[in-house]
Legacy VTK file of the C-alpha trace (Angstrom):
# vtk DataFile Version 3.0
C-alpha trace
ASCII
DATASET POLYDATA
POINTS 510 float
0.122 0.130 -0.081
1.304 3.429 -0.762
1.466 6.046 1.846
0.105 9.132 0.468
0.672 11.044 4.070
2.187 14.576 4.164
5.927 14.488 4.310
7.268 16.154 7.520
9.114 18.700 5.686
11.527 20.126 2.942
14.292 18.244 4.765
12.531 15.084 4.682
11.782 14.934 1.056
15.492 15.792 0.114
17.090 13.501 2.480
14.995 10.493 1.131
15.534 11.537 -2.461
19.334 11.958 -1.696
19.576 8.405 -0.158
17.560 6.980 -3.064
20.679 8.123 -5.354
22.887 5.789 -3.535
20.366 3.184 -2.378
17.784 2.921 -5.063
14.252 1.945 -3.541
14.666 3.734 -0.310
12.453 6.482 -1.132
9.931 4.457 -2.551
9.974 2.130 0.672
9.270 5.477 2.726
6.399 6.525 0.356
4.772 3.073 0.661
6.054 1.648 -2.707
6.915 -1.484 -1.076
7.304 -4.041 -4.123
8.823 -1.333 -6.274
11.360 -0.250 -3.237
12.224 -3.775 -2.629
12.939 -4.894 -6.314
15.143 -1.641 -6.672
16.971 -2.413 -3.605
17.582 -5.923 -4.406
19.021 -5.424 -7.811
21.359 -2.742 -6.543
22.591 -5.164 -3.834
23.129 -7.848 -6.340
24.950 -5.465 -8.730
27.174 -4.288 -5.730
27.781 -7.783 -4.563
28.893 -8.696 -8.048
31.334 -5.772 -8.387
32.634 -6.739 -4.916
33.229 -10.431 -6.219
35.182 -9.385 -9.234
37.173 -7.042 -7.113
38.103 -9.463 -4.688
38.755 -12.522 -7.126
40.513 -10.733 -9.807
44.352 -10.016 -9.908
46.313 -7.522 -11.698
46.508 -9.377 -14.713
42.600 -9.684 -14.854
42.336 -6.113 -14.510
44.965 -5.465 -17.267
43.134 -7.906 -19.541
40.168 -5.824 -19.108
41.923 -2.867 -19.774
42.963 -4.254 -23.213
39.524 -4.982 -24.072
38.201 -1.660 -23.277
40.637 -0.428 -25.868
38.803 -2.602 -28.335
36.286 -0.562 -30.724
33.110 -2.704 -30.044
33.775 -2.394 -26.182
34.174 1.379 -26.450
30.975 1.671 -28.261
29.268 -0.626 -25.727
30.621 1.591 -22.797
29.359 4.715 -24.690
25.855 3.429 -25.054
25.718 1.648 -21.614
27.018 4.850 -19.604
24.309 6.951 -21.275
21.543 4.572 -20.954
22.702 4.208 -16.996
22.801 7.925 -16.768
19.298 8.584 -17.969
18.092 5.727 -16.007
19.540 7.018 -12.919
18.204 10.387 -13.414
15.003 9.150 -13.873
15.376 7.193 -10.661
16.166 10.095 -8.653
13.177 12.227 -10.050
10.885 9.436 -9.536
12.242 9.021 -5.824
11.119 12.751 -5.576
7.666 12.446 -6.951
6.654 9.541 -5.003
7.558 11.334 -1.596
4.615 13.691 -2.447
6.225 17.082 -2.735
3.114 18.858 -3.812
1.826 18.772 -0.209
4.814 21.032 0.676
4.116 24.924 1.209
4.812 27.088 -2.011
8.393 28.125 -0.675
9.206 24.533 0.383
8.168 23.162 -3.062
10.324 25.527 -4.742
13.302 24.936 -2.498
12.769 20.862 -2.725
12.271 20.950 -6.477
15.371 22.995 -6.987
17.580 20.653 -4.656
16.156 17.462 -6.357
16.748 18.684 -9.669
20.408 19.714 -9.125
20.748 16.174 -7.330
19.421 14.573 -10.523
21.849 16.333 -12.920
24.775 15.619 -10.472
24.058 11.634 -10.470
23.793 11.964 -14.294
27.353 13.762 -14.759
29.459 10.731 -13.782
27.813 8.432 -16.488
28.044 11.311 -19.067
31.720 11.654 -17.983
32.251 7.915 -18.852
30.495 7.917 -22.029
32.392 11.076 -23.120
35.755 9.517 -22.299
34.699 6.455 -24.210
33.831 8.541 -27.261
37.057 10.586 -27.223
39.111 7.406 -26.963
37.290 5.924 -29.967
37.919 8.842 -31.938
41.432 9.183 -30.924
42.449 5.449 -31.559
40.588 5.280 -34.732
42.775 8.023 -36.214
45.946 6.987 -34.688
45.879 3.105 -35.007
44.418 2.844 -38.648
47.009 0.323 -39.849
45.903 -2.951 -41.562
46.411 -5.938 -39.318
49.667 -7.471 -39.469
50.230 -9.932 -36.482
54.090 -10.280 -35.415
56.147 -12.507 -37.038
55.809 -16.195 -35.576
58.674 -18.583 -34.627
56.938 -21.427 -36.031
54.427 -24.184 -34.555
52.981 -21.801 -31.947
49.450 -21.764 -30.520
47.282 -19.557 -32.933
45.356 -18.111 -30.172
48.754 -16.523 -28.990
48.638 -12.926 -29.863
52.403 -12.769 -29.767
52.839 -15.680 -32.069
55.070 -17.758 -29.639
57.574 -15.045 -29.317
58.993 -13.945 -25.974
59.615 -10.248 -26.640
57.838 -7.596 -28.780
60.444 -5.012 -30.511
58.894 -1.600 -30.966
60.823 1.211 -32.655
60.193 4.605 -31.093
60.949 7.560 -33.361
60.975 11.372 -32.562
60.690 13.193 -35.761
61.409 16.791 -36.085
58.901 17.277 -39.353
57.563 21.120 -39.437
56.024 23.483 -41.889
59.197 24.791 -42.989
61.105 21.407 -43.407
60.949 18.971 -46.169
60.565 15.236 -45.187
60.998 13.471 -41.800
64.396 13.600 -39.672
64.450 11.176 -37.340
65.984 12.876 -34.202
65.366 10.495 -31.390
65.798 6.679 -32.144
65.045 4.078 -29.724
63.890 0.471 -29.636
61.698 -0.787 -26.839
62.474 -4.700 -26.618
59.550 -5.925 -24.068
59.416 -9.422 -22.428
55.568 -10.160 -23.093
55.593 -12.289 -19.852
57.030 -9.928 -17.319
56.892 -6.416 -19.006
60.566 -6.213 -18.376
61.902 -3.563 -20.781
65.251 -2.785 -22.551
65.431 0.678 -24.256
68.174 0.647 -26.835
69.086 3.982 -28.065
71.064 4.549 -31.365
72.793 8.264 -32.070
71.050 10.097 -34.934
74.723 10.733 -36.213
75.536 7.009 -36.852
77.836 6.874 -39.981
78.236 4.289 -42.743
74.834 2.895 -41.992
74.465 -0.777 -43.033
71.354 -1.853 -45.045
69.534 -5.221 -45.027
71.732 -7.307 -47.610
70.027 -7.872 -50.862
67.640 -4.659 -50.380
67.483 -1.858 -52.635
69.456 0.496 -50.345
72.225 -2.067 -50.055
72.324 -2.435 -53.646
72.719 1.301 -53.837
75.325 1.691 -50.784
76.962 -1.826 -50.862
79.820 -0.105 -48.280
77.366 1.557 -46.418
75.167 4.966 -46.370
77.811 7.580 -47.756
77.045 10.629 -49.831
79.236 13.816 -50.563
79.525 16.262 -47.881
77.752 19.228 -47.743
79.899 22.568 -48.680
80.146 23.504 -44.963
81.431 19.953 -44.196
78.075 18.868 -42.534
76.786 15.499 -43.623
73.254 14.027 -44.549
74.285 10.609 -44.875
73.779 9.599 -41.187
71.084 7.489 -39.395
68.624 10.255 -39.048
68.397 10.934 -42.648
67.744 7.317 -43.882
63.845 7.635 -43.846
63.793 11.117 -45.601
66.460 9.954 -48.195
64.387 6.857 -49.118
61.382 8.864 -49.372
63.236 11.070 -51.756
64.406 8.862 -54.128
61.602 6.533 -55.198
63.886 5.191 -58.072
65.843 3.248 -55.784
62.672 1.281 -55.199
61.670 0.779 -58.621
59.356 3.997 -58.742
57.492 3.000 -55.515
57.034 6.225 -53.195
56.851 6.355 -49.267
59.489 3.546 -48.727
61.152 5.660 -45.768
59.166 4.099 -43.041
59.803 0.562 -43.973
63.436 1.065 -45.055
64.407 2.793 -41.660
62.607 0.085 -39.770
64.356 -2.697 -41.457
67.907 -0.846 -41.190
67.312 -0.375 -37.136
66.313 -4.181 -37.007
69.338 -5.013 -38.948
71.434 -2.913 -37.029
70.526 -4.435 -33.513
69.960 -7.867 -34.695
66.344 -7.970 -34.133
62.841 -8.274 -35.799
61.154 -4.948 -35.461
57.387 -5.565 -34.845
56.277 -2.121 -35.160
57.191 1.609 -34.918
55.522 4.645 -33.531
56.766 8.205 -34.811
56.257 10.983 -32.334
56.570 14.645 -33.682
58.823 16.296 -31.062
56.806 19.400 -30.685
53.513 17.290 -30.509
55.557 15.497 -27.692
55.497 18.881 -25.964
51.962 19.138 -26.263
51.313 16.036 -24.627
53.710 16.954 -21.605
51.595 20.171 -21.112
48.375 17.830 -21.372
49.445 15.939 -18.247
50.465 19.149 -16.323
54.325 19.254 -17.278
57.132 16.763 -15.951
59.090 17.388 -12.765
62.914 17.267 -13.756
66.124 18.187 -12.421
68.055 20.265 -14.993
71.714 19.710 -13.795
72.909 22.997 -15.350
71.366 25.957 -17.606
70.563 24.685 -21.041
70.795 27.378 -23.722
68.639 26.798 -26.899
67.437 28.519 -30.103
68.950 29.333 -33.330
70.409 32.576 -31.827
70.964 31.147 -28.218
67.721 33.244 -27.354
66.281 30.553 -24.895
67.494 29.275 -21.407
66.076 26.497 -19.341
67.437 27.186 -15.902
69.306 24.707 -13.666
67.253 23.397 -10.734
64.612 20.812 -9.961
61.073 22.023 -10.710
58.110 21.224 -13.034
58.685 21.945 -16.664
56.093 22.548 -19.348
56.243 21.000 -22.528
58.322 23.589 -24.402
60.899 23.811 -21.952
61.179 20.168 -21.166
61.616 19.523 -25.173
64.485 22.340 -25.316
65.892 20.416 -22.380
65.810 17.225 -24.309
66.863 18.711 -27.722
69.193 21.661 -27.464
72.518 21.427 -29.118
73.865 24.443 -27.887
77.184 23.839 -25.931
76.296 20.133 -26.143
76.869 17.055 -28.173
74.341 14.471 -29.659
75.318 11.870 -26.899
74.579 14.322 -23.869
71.218 15.213 -25.635
70.424 11.324 -25.755
70.892 11.390 -21.961
68.696 14.214 -21.622
65.899 12.534 -23.928
66.077 9.427 -21.851
65.617 11.433 -18.682
62.484 13.037 -19.979
60.989 9.758 -21.101
61.872 8.410 -17.670
59.844 11.207 -16.008
56.878 10.659 -18.281
56.808 6.821 -17.459
57.178 7.447 -13.744
54.901 10.622 -13.248
52.167 9.775 -15.741
49.804 8.114 -13.181
46.152 7.155 -13.879
44.935 9.748 -11.751
46.571 12.472 -13.906
45.661 10.784 -17.072
41.975 10.712 -15.969
41.675 13.974 -14.818
43.401 15.399 -18.053
41.892 12.911 -20.263
40.370 14.973 -23.062
43.769 17.279 -23.593
45.787 14.042 -23.429
43.609 12.437 -26.057
43.731 15.348 -28.148
47.525 15.722 -28.004
47.741 12.082 -28.954
45.907 12.653 -32.055
48.465 15.175 -33.245
51.552 13.724 -32.154
51.507 9.824 -33.004
51.927 7.820 -36.275
52.282 4.096 -35.971
51.643 0.889 -37.801
50.433 -0.782 -34.950
46.955 -2.206 -35.920
44.058 -1.514 -33.747
43.092 -5.256 -32.743
46.621 -5.413 -31.187
45.720 -2.762 -28.580
43.762 -5.580 -26.578
46.857 -6.992 -25.961
49.504 -4.119 -26.005
47.635 -2.105 -23.303
47.983 -4.930 -20.652
51.544 -5.263 -21.667
52.044 -1.489 -21.164
50.563 -1.827 -17.845
53.228 -4.542 -17.052
55.940 -2.260 -17.888
54.508 0.395 -15.697
55.957 -1.689 -12.930
58.395 -3.735 -14.254
62.118 -3.494 -14.731
63.082 -0.844 -17.421
66.764 -0.691 -18.374
68.483 0.961 -21.063
71.704 1.112 -23.282
72.919 4.020 -25.298
75.194 2.930 -28.292
77.445 6.303 -27.846
81.213 6.664 -27.243
83.187 5.334 -25.901
81.112 2.067 -26.230
80.559 2.580 -29.894
82.467 5.079 -32.375
79.652 6.599 -34.212
82.335 7.341 -37.203
83.241 3.787 -37.695
80.656 1.562 -35.767
81.721 -2.005 -34.780
78.274 -3.512 -35.991
78.847 -6.864 -34.652
79.541 -5.190 -31.247
76.154 -3.392 -31.272
74.403 -6.891 -32.087
76.359 -8.446 -29.142
75.512 -5.752 -26.638
71.831 -5.745 -27.658
71.794 -9.527 -27.092
73.418 -9.259 -23.898
71.156 -6.550 -22.480
67.916 -8.728 -23.543
69.357 -11.715 -21.500
70.031 -9.381 -18.388
66.427 -8.171 -18.754
64.938 -11.551 -18.377
66.669 -12.013 -15.109
63.651 -11.206 -12.414
64.085 -8.382 -9.984
61.960 -5.935 -7.797
60.157 -3.306 -9.356
62.226 -0.174 -10.020
62.134 2.931 -8.105
60.166 5.901 -9.014
63.113 8.804 -9.699
62.973 12.295 -10.868
64.773 12.744 -13.807
68.098 14.860 -15.061
70.904 14.079 -17.431
74.597 13.402 -16.111
77.051 11.902 -18.521
78.998 8.557 -17.698
82.268 7.240 -19.038
81.991 3.260 -19.271
84.174 0.787 -20.435
83.699 -2.810 -21.899
85.364 -6.009 -22.401
84.129 -8.645 -24.947
83.431 -12.343 -24.001
81.494 -15.332 -24.769
77.767 -15.418 -24.041
75.963 -18.374 -22.412
73.939 -18.970 -25.542
77.195 -19.238 -27.906
77.395 -15.859 -29.249
79.947 -13.341 -28.563
78.615 -11.279 -25.689
80.285 -8.351 -23.695
81.284 -9.374 -20.106
81.506 -6.737 -17.241
85.008 -5.568 -16.291
85.677 -5.565 -12.576
84.225 -2.565 -10.938
81.333 -1.896 -13.396
79.231 0.903 -12.442
75.812 -0.416 -13.208
72.525 0.792 -11.765
69.800 -1.430 -13.204
66.010 -0.576 -12.779
66.499 -1.346 -9.006
69.224 -0.248 -6.771
71.045 -3.279 -5.595
72.502 -3.993 -2.064
75.272 -1.213 -1.954
78.817 -2.674 -3.026
82.277 -1.359 -2.596
83.496 1.210 -5.036
86.691 -0.835 -5.407
84.669 -3.852 -6.494
82.864 -2.372 -9.692
83.957 -0.025 -12.265
81.741 1.373 -15.173
80.837 -1.112 -18.039
78.930 0.401 -20.936
78.013 -3.002 -22.185
75.643 -3.566 -19.377
72.083 -1.851 -19.276
71.221 0.714 -16.784
68.248 1.925 -15.346
66.033 4.379 -17.697
66.588 7.176 -14.839
70.378 6.302 -14.016
72.111 9.528 -14.260
69.041 11.483 -13.633
68.935 13.049 -10.188
LINES 1 511
510 0 1 2 3 4 5 6 7 8 9 10 11 12 13 14 15 16 17 18 19 20 21 22 23 24 25 26 27 28 29 30 31 32 33 34 35 36 37 38 39 40 41 42 43 44 45 46 47 48 49 50 51 52 53 54 55 56 57 58 59 60 61 62 63 64 65 66 67 68 69 70 71 72 73 74 75 76 77 78 79 80 81 82 83 84 85 86 87 88 89 90 91 92 93 94 95 96 97 98 99 100 101 102 103 104 105 106 107 108 109 110 111 112 113 114 115 116 117 118 119 120 121 122 123 124 125 126 127 128 129 130 131 132 133 134 135 136 137 138 139 140 141 142 143 144 145 146 147 148 149 150 151 152 153 154 155 156 157 158 159 160 161 162 163 164 165 166 167 168 169 170 171 172 173 174 175 176 177 178 179 180 181 182 183 184 185 186 187 188 189 190 191 192 193 194 195 196 197 198 199 200 201 202 203 204 205 206 207 208 209 210 211 212 213 214 215 216 217 218 219 220 221 222 223 224 225 226 227 228 229 230 231 232 233 234 235 236 237 238 239 240 241 242 243 244 245 246 247 248 249 250 251 252 253 254 255 256 257 258 259 260 261 262 263 264 265 266 267 268 269 270 271 272 273 274 275 276 277 278 279 280 281 282 283 284 285 286 287 288 289 290 291 292 293 294 295 296 297 298 299 300 301 302 303 304 305 306 307 308 309 310 311 312 313 314 315 316 317 318 319 320 321 322 323 324 325 326 327 328 329 330 331 332 333 334 335 336 337 338 339 340 341 342 343 344 345 346 347 348 349 350 351 352 353 354 355 356 357 358 359 360 361 362 363 364 365 366 367 368 369 370 371 372 373 374 375 376 377 378 379 380 381 382 383 384 385 386 387 388 389 390 391 392 393 394 395 396 397 398 399 400 401 402 403 404 405 406 407 408 409 410 411 412 413 414 415 416 417 418 419 420 421 422 423 424 425 426 427 428 429 430 431 432 433 434 435 436 437 438 439 440 441 442 443 444 445 446 447 448 449 450 451 452 453 454 455 456 457 458 459 460 461 462 463 464 465 466 467 468 469 470 471 472 473 474 475 476 477 478 479 480 481 482 483 484 485 486 487 488 489 490 491 492 493 494 495 496 497 498 499 500 501 502 503 504 505 506 507 508 509
C-alpha cells in the first residue's frame, strides 16, 4: 500500500531523495511503494555484490586484460551506449524518488526549494555517467585516427598456438622515433631513435638508443638501399662540411628517391624499420613516430613533468632561450628544449637528456593524472603519433604497457666510448643488444620511481662469450651499473663502469 501522507518537511523529502541516489528504492519504501522499493534495492545489492566479488577475485593480470578489452572498438561503443543509458535511468530514478514522496503537499516556498535541490541532485548523478560516455567516445575517435594500420600479426617462430597474440615470441620490439617534421622542413628526420624490447611475460623492458649521427649505416643485404650503398650509407659532404648521410636521414633519403625502389613512393618508413632491426640484430614488430613538438603538447596535457636540470641549457638558433638549472616542473616547450638543445652540447648528451624526459613521463603519468586530463591527452595524442600498430593489437598491448609501468626498465645507449659513431662496430652493437636482452630476463624487484636529469658517464667494456654461444660483452671488474632497481650497496673498489651492461632508464637522472 502506498503512503500518501504529508511529508514532514523539505528536509525529509530531500533527505530520502538523496538516499535513493545511492540506495535506489529507499524513497519508494518510505512512500509505501514496497514492491518497487524492494525490487530496486535487491537489484542494486546484487550489482554491488557482483562488483565486490569481481574485485576480490581478480588479480592485476585480470584487470590489465579488462583494460585491454576496453581499448577494442566494439567495447568502447558498448561503454558509450551503456553509460548514457545508465545515466538517464539514474536521472529518472532520482526524479521518480522525489515525486513519490509527494512534494506537492509542501508549502509553496518549500516546493520551490525541494524541487530545485532535487533537480540539482538528479543532474549531479547523471554527470559521472555522461563523463564516462564522453571519455569512451573521445577514446574511440583518438584510437581510430592513430591506429588505422591494417592487421599484421607479429612474425611467428613457427609451430605456435594460433590463439597466442604474440605468435609464440617471448619479446616484442617496438621502434620509437622522435621526428622533427615541421612546416618549414621537407621530409622527416628522425631526431630520436630508440627500440623498446619488451618481455611479454614480465613487462621487463630494454630501451636501446641509437645515435642520430651514426655513419656508414649498413642496410639489409639484398635490399634496394644495400644495392645502392653496398659499403654503407655514404654521400658527398655539404659545402660547410656537414653530412646528410647519417642514420637520422635514412627515412627522408628513401622517401626522396623512389627510383631506388623501382618507382615505389613512401618507402622511408619501412626502410628505416628494417635498417634499425638489421643494426641491432632484432626483428622490429612495429614503429611509432612522435612529432617532437607534439610531444611537448602531450607534456603540457599531463600538466608538465618534474625534472632536475643539472646546469643551464641554452637553446634557439641564436641562443635566445634558456632552461635554468634546478628541480621543478617544466612545461612542454622547456622539457623539449632540455631534451633537444644542441647549444654547447653533443648528440650523446642530448640522448641522455631525452632518456631522462622519457623516464620522467613513465614514472609521473599516473592513472589519476591521465583521467583528470583525459580530453587534453587524447587530443594531443591524435596530433603527435603516427604508427603501424593495428587497432586489434591494442587489446594485448594495453595490458603489456601496464606491466611495463611496474617492471624493470633498463637502457643501453650506443654512444662513445662504447661505439665510435664514425666507424661503428656492427657486430659489437648486436652483441651488446643480445646481452642486454638476456639481462632483462633476469627477475628483479620493481624499479624505483625517480625524478629525472641527465648526467654523463664514461663506461668501458670487455667482450666475452655469452651463454648462448654468441660473442657477448662481459663486465669488467668494478662496473658501475645501476639497473632498474638499486641493488645492495657494493664497494666502489669492486665495480667500475661497464658500458655493455644496461642501466636503469633514470640512472644518471637525479
